[in-house]
C-alpha positions, -999 to 999 in steps of 0.1 A, spaced: 0 0 0 13 34 -8 9 65 13 12 101 0 32 129 16 1 143 33 -5 110 50 32 108 61 30 143 76 -3 134 94 14 104 111 44 125 120 21 152 135 2 126 155 35 114 170 45 150 177 12 157 195 17 126 216 53 136 223 43 170 234 17 155 258 43 131 272 70 157 277 102 144 292 87 109 296 88 104 258 89 77 245 86 55 276 52 71 285 39 62 250 51 26 249 18 12 234 12 42 211 47 39 197 44 2 190 10 8 173 24 36 152 53 14 142 28 -13 132 8 12 112 39 24 94 49 -12 85 13 -21 74 13 9 51 45 -3 35 67 26 46 104 21 43 128 23 72 136 60 65 99 69 64 92 50 96 121 67 113 108 101 102 73 93 116 86 79 149 115 103 154 151 92 160 144 86 197 111 68 191 127 47 164 156 36 187 131 29 215 108 7 194 137 -12 178 154 -17 212 121 -31 225 116 -54 195 151 -67 195 155 -74 232 159 -109 244 131 -126 263 141 -154 287 115 -181 288 118 -209 313 106 -243 300 
């Protein structure tokens, strides 16, 4: 699926609004919202650079750090 520039700016503005509301607690205070926004970006077929633009550098690092962390499961 393709997204136009207007849609990309709208997603970025949504993140900026959330970021302003979270203040210094960004991105930790928006854990769920950032993961959902990441999923929306991926479902829309955005490339890595567009996703990073939408999530911001800090948000991108936070989401990727969360997704790449190891989970210990005892069997």
